C-alpha positions in Angstrom: 0.0 0.0 0.0 2.8 2.3 0.9 4.6 1.6 -2.4 1.3 2.3 -4.3 1.0 5.7 -2.5 4.6 6.6 -3.4 4.0 5.7 -7.1 0.8 7.9 -7.1 2.7 10.9 -5.6 5.5 10.5 -8.1 3.1 10.4 -11.0 1.3 13.5 -9.8 4.7 15.3 -9.4 5.7 14.3 -13.0 2.3 15.5 -14.4 2.7 18.8 -12.6 6.3 19.3 -13.9 5.1 18.5 -17.5 2.3 21.0 -17.2 4.6 23.7 -15.9 7.1 23.0 -18.7 4.4 23.3 -21.4 2.1 26.1 -20.4 -1.1 26.6 -22.5 -0.8 30.2 -23.5 -3.2 30.9 -26.3 -6.9 31.7 -26.0 -9.4 31.6 -28.9 -12.6 33.6 -28.4 -15.2 32.1 -30.6 -18.3 33.6 -32.1 -20.6 31.4 -29.9 -19.2 33.3 -26.9 -17.1 30.4 -25.7 -13.3 30.3 -25.3 -10.8 27.6 -26.0 -7.4 27.4 -24.3 -4.4 25.7 -25.9 -1.3 26.3 -28.0 -1.6 27.3 -31.6 0.5 25.0 -33.7 -0.6 26.0 -37.2 -2.1 29.0 -38.8 -3.0 29.2 -42.5 -4.2 32.7 -43.4 -7.8 32.7 -44.4 -8.1 28.9 -44.1 -7.5 27.4 -40.6 -6.2 27.7 -37.1 -5.0 24.5 -35.4 -5.0 24.4 -31.6 -3.3 21.8 -29.3 -5.4 21.5 -26.0 -4.4 20.2 -22.6 -5.3 16.7 -23.5 -2.9 16.6 -26.4 -5.7 16.8 -29.0 -5.5 18.9 -32.1 -8.6 20.9 -33.1 -8.9 22.9 -36.3 -11.0 26.1 -36.5 -12.0 28.2 -39.5 -11.2 31.9 -39.2 -14.9 32.7 -39.5 -15.5 30.9 -36.2 -13.0 33.1 -34.3 -13.6 36.6 -33.0 -10.1 37.2 -31.6 -7.0 35.4 -30.3 -5.1 36.3 -27.1 -1.5 35.3 -26.8 -0.9 35.2 -23.1 2.6 34.2 -22.2 4.6 33.8 -25.3 8.3 34.4 -24.6 9.4 37.8 -25.8 11.8 37.9 -28.7 15.2 39.2 -27.8 15.4 42.9 -28.3 17.6 44.0 -31.2 20.4 46.3 -30.2 20.3 49.6 -31.8 23.1 50.1 -34.3 25.8 52.5 -33.1 25.3 55.9 -34.7 27.8 56.7 -37.4 30.3 59.3 -36.7 29.5 62.4 -38.6 32.4 64.2 -40.3 32.2 67.9 -39.6 33.3 70.2 -42.3 35.2 73.1 -40.7 33.5 76.5 -41.3 35.9 79.3 -42.1 35.8 82.3 -39.7 36.4 84.9 -42.4 33.7 87.4 -43.4 34.4 87.4 -47.1 33.1 84.7 -49.5 34.8 83.8 -52.8 32.6 83.3 -55.9 33.5 81.4 -59.0 30.9 81.1 -61.8 30.5 80.3 -65.5 27.6 81.4 -67.7 26.1 80.6 -71.1 24.7 83.5 -73.1 22.1 83.4 -75.8 20.8 86.3 -77.8 20.3 88.4 -80.8 23.0 90.9 -81.8 22.2 94.0 -83.7 24.3 96.9 -85.0 27.5 97.1 -87.0 28.4 98.8 -90.2 25.4 97.6 -92.2 23.0 97.1 -89.3 22.9 93.3 -89.5 21.4 91.2 -86.8 22.6 87.7 -85.8 21.7 85.1 -83.2 24.7 84.3 -81.1 25.8 82.0 -78.3 28.6 82.9 -75.9 30.2 81.9 -72.6 31.5 83.9 -69.7 33.7 83.4 -66.6 33.6 85.4 -63.4 35.3 85.7 -60.1 34.2 87.8 -57.1 34.4 88.5 -53.4 31.2 89.2 -51.4 30.3 89.9 -47.8 27.0 88.9 -46.3 24.8 91.2 -44.2 22.1 88.9 -43.1 19.9 88.5 -46.2 21.8 91.1 -48.2 25.2 90.4 -49.8 27.5 93.0 -51.4 30.7 92.6 -53.3 32.9 93.1 -56.4 33.6 90.9 -59.4 35.6 90.7 -62.6 33.9 89.2 -65.6 35.3 88.0 -69.0 32.8 87.1 -71.7 33.2 85.5 -75.2 30.4 87.4 -76.9 30.9 86.5 -80.5 33.3 83.7 -81.4 33.1 84.2 -85.2 34.2 87.8 -84.9 36.4 87.3 -81.8 34.4 90.0 -79.9 34.9 89.7 -76.2 34.1 91.8 -73.2 35.8 92.5 -69.9 33.9 94.1 -67.1 34.5 95.3 -63.5 31.2 94.9 -61.6 29.6 95.8 -58.3 27.3 93.0 -57.2 24.4 92.9 -54.9 22.3 89.8 -53.8 19.2 89.6 -51.6 17.7 86.4 -50.3 14.0 86.5 -50.9 13.0 83.4 -48.9 14.2 79.9 -47.9 13.1 76.4 -48.9 13.6 72.9 -47.5 14.2 74.1 -43.9 16.8 76.6 -44.9 18.8 74.4 -47.2 17.8 76.3 -50.3 17.8 80.1 -50.8 15.8 81.8 -53.4 17.6 85.1 -54.2 17.7 88.0 -56.6 20.9 89.4 -58.0 22.1 92.6 -59.8 25.6 93.1 -61.2 26.5 96.4 -62.8 29.6 98.3 -63.9 31.8 99.4 -66.7 32.6 97.0 -69.6 35.2 97.2 -72.3 35.4 95.4 -75.6 38.6 93.4 -76.1 40.0 91.2 -78.8 40.1 91.7 -82.6 38.5 89.8 -85.5 41.8 88.6 -87.1 45.4 89.5 -87.8 44.5 91.7 -90.7 42.0 93.8 -88.7 43.0 96.3 -86.0 40.9 97.8 -83.3 41.8 101.4 -83.2 39.4 102.7 -80.5 37.5 101.1 -77.6 35.1 102.9 -75.3 34.0 101.7 -71.9 30.2 101.5 -71.5 27.8 100.5 -68.8 26.8 96.8 -68.3 23.9 95.6 -66.2 22.9 92.0 -65.4 19.8 91.3 -63.3 18.9 87.7 -62.4 17.0 85.4 -60.0 18.3 82.1 -58.8 18.6 79.2 -56.3 21.4 78.6 -53.8 21.9 75.1 -52.4 23.5 75.4 -49.0 25.8 73.1 -47.1 24.9 72.8 -43.4 22.8 76.0 -43.7 25.9 78.2 -44.0 27.1 80.5 -46.7 30.3 78.4 -47.4 30.7 75.6 -49.9 27.5 76.3 -51.6 26.4 75.7 -55.2 24.2 78.3 -57.0 22.4 78.7 -60.3 20.5 81.7 -61.7 18.7 82.9 -64.7 18.8 86.5 -66.0 19.4 89.0 -68.8 22.6 90.9 -69.6 22.5 94.4 -71.3 25.6 96.0 -72.7 26.3 98.4 -75.6 29.9 97.9 -76.9 31.4 100.8 -78.8 34.7 100.4 -80.8 36.3 101.2 -84.2 38.2 98.8 -86.4 40.5 99.3 -89.4 40.7 96.6 -92.0 43.6 95.6 -94.2 42.2 97.7 -97.0 42.4 100.8 -94.6 38.7 100.9 -94.3 37.6 102.4 -90.9 34.4 100.8 -89.5 32.7 102.2 -86.4 30.8 99.6 -84.5 28.2 100.0 -81.8 26.9 96.6 -80.9 23.9 96.2 -78.6 24.6 92.9 -76.7 21.3 91.6 -75.2 22.0 88.2 -73.7 19.7 85.6 -72.0 22.1 84.3 -69.3 22.2 81.0 -67.5 24.8 81.1 -64.7 26.1 78.5 -62.3 28.9 78.5 -59.8 30.4 77.8 -56.4 31.0 80.0 -53.4 33.4 79.2 -50.6 
């Protein structure tokens, strides 16, 4: 009798240990208001849910029979460690107040004037370097500009310009500036058509170039920025040439150029 009692106690302890080792942790709430407790061992979306109950029996339910499922004591997945933040490389910002500007431009327009009043469509290019100082939204500076105005006749222009820019508003949280710009100053025609033609007189005349553009800023500063603008250049070039046949031709060319300019400031 005593041995039978010990066997019963051992069997009860073993059953308790097995129950503790395999907890039934899922609850299915059915549409008939009943609940079923067990462990979900299979789930096929839109087709079936298979539950293992305490008796070790497998029961299959259609999703239409289930209102909701509670997962009671599933072990939590290990928490993924956040990746270490990458070290950002800081670009040193210069302390100087002046900004250097380098730019190139493409010029498109209709040229009128000359000895016989002819008009031609022309394409030219220009290069410019300047120094500017910002005063909040306003920037003021000086620039030199060299422009190839007419390649076929080797007519070029050199100008010394006063430049003003004003930031109208910002885009993309201050990373893009919309600005307007005016460059103005004396311009002088340079170059000659060919070795047989001599320029005997050149006159300086006023050049003006208004434009509007975008500035793409680095770290919201005025250093290491790229800019593009779109405008119009007005300049009347006055000079006299003498040909190999000793003919003297006075030229007054009205340069009107649609200008697309891009550059870098640092």
